[in-house]
C-alpha positions in Angstrom: 0.0 0.0 0.0 1.3 3.4 -0.8 0.3 6.7 0.7 1.2 8.5 -2.5 -0.8 11.6 -3.1 -1.0 10.5 -6.7 -2.9 7.3 -5.9 -6.2 7.4 -7.8 -9.5 6.8 -6.1 -11.8 4.3 -7.9 -15.3 3.0 -7.4 -15.1 -0.5 -6.1 -17.4 -3.4 -5.4 -16.6 -6.6 -3.4 -18.8 -9.7 -3.5 -18.1 -12.3 -0.8 -19.6 -15.8 -0.6 -19.1 -17.6 2.7 -20.4 -20.2 5.0 -23.0 -18.9 7.4 -21.8 -18.2 11.0 -22.8 -15.6 13.6 -19.7 -13.4 13.3 -19.4 -13.3 9.5 -20.6 -9.7 8.9 -18.4 -8.0 11.4 -15.4 -9.9 10.1 -16.2 -8.9 6.5 -16.3 -5.2 7.6 -13.0 -5.4 9.5 -10.6 -5.0 6.5 -12.4 -1.8 5.6 -12.4 -0.4 9.1 -8.7 -1.1 9.5 -8.1 1.2 6.6 -10.6 3.9 7.7 -12.9 3.0 4.8 -16.7 2.9 5.2 -18.6 1.1 2.5 -21.3 3.2 0.9 -23.6 0.2 0.7 -23.7 -3.3 2.2 -26.2 -6.0 1.2 -26.2 -9.5 2.7 -28.4 -12.3 1.5 -28.6 -15.9 2.8 -28.5 -18.4 0.0 -29.2 -21.9 1.5 -26.1 -22.8 3.5 -24.1 -19.8 2.3 -24.3 -16.0 2.5 -23.5 -13.5 -0.2 -22.4 -10.0 0.9 -21.9 -7.2 -1.6 -20.1 -4.1 -0.5 -19.5 -1.0 -2.6 -17.5 2.1 -2.2 -17.9 5.2 -4.4 -14.3 6.1 -3.9 -11.4 4.1 -2.5 -7.6 4.2 -3.2 -6.8 1.9 -6.1 -3.9 0.4 -4.3 -6.2 -0.8 -1.4 -8.6 -2.8 -3.6 -6.3 -5.9 -3.9 -5.3 -5.6 -0.2 -8.9 -5.6 1.0 -9.8 -8.5 -1.4 -6.9 -10.5 0.0 -7.9 -9.9 3.6 -11.5 -10.9 2.8 -10.2 -14.1 1.3 -8.4 -15.0 4.5 -11.5 -15.0 6.6 -12.4 -18.5 7.9 -15.4 -19.9 5.9 -15.0 -17.5 2.9 -15.5 -19.5 -0.2 -15.0 -16.8 -2.9 -14.2 -13.1 -3.2 -14.7 -11.0 -6.3 -13.4 -7.5 -6.4 -14.2 -5.1 -9.2 -12.8 -1.7 -9.6 -14.6 0.9 -11.7 -13.8 4.2 -13.2 -11.3 6.5 -11.6 -13.2 9.0 -9.5 -10.4 11.4 -9.0 -6.8 11.6 -7.9 -6.3 11.7 -4.2 -5.2 15.0 -2.8 
């Protein structure tokens, strides 16, 4: 991760599919909280024995997208993580 002032901010969406357990949602939010990021939306749906959570941010540093996705993939019970970055919103100041 770089704290470079030139790091672009991008729209990002993360989709996490995981086994259902009581502490899942706080654990999914933790990688964002550690980086002082607050998702703009969070949607969680139970699908049989799994849960799918979709989190989106209108602007996050591009160099954090892969880091957050990697942290999400390390959560016990997570089956799959998809991270999509969108358009560059602006350059960080």
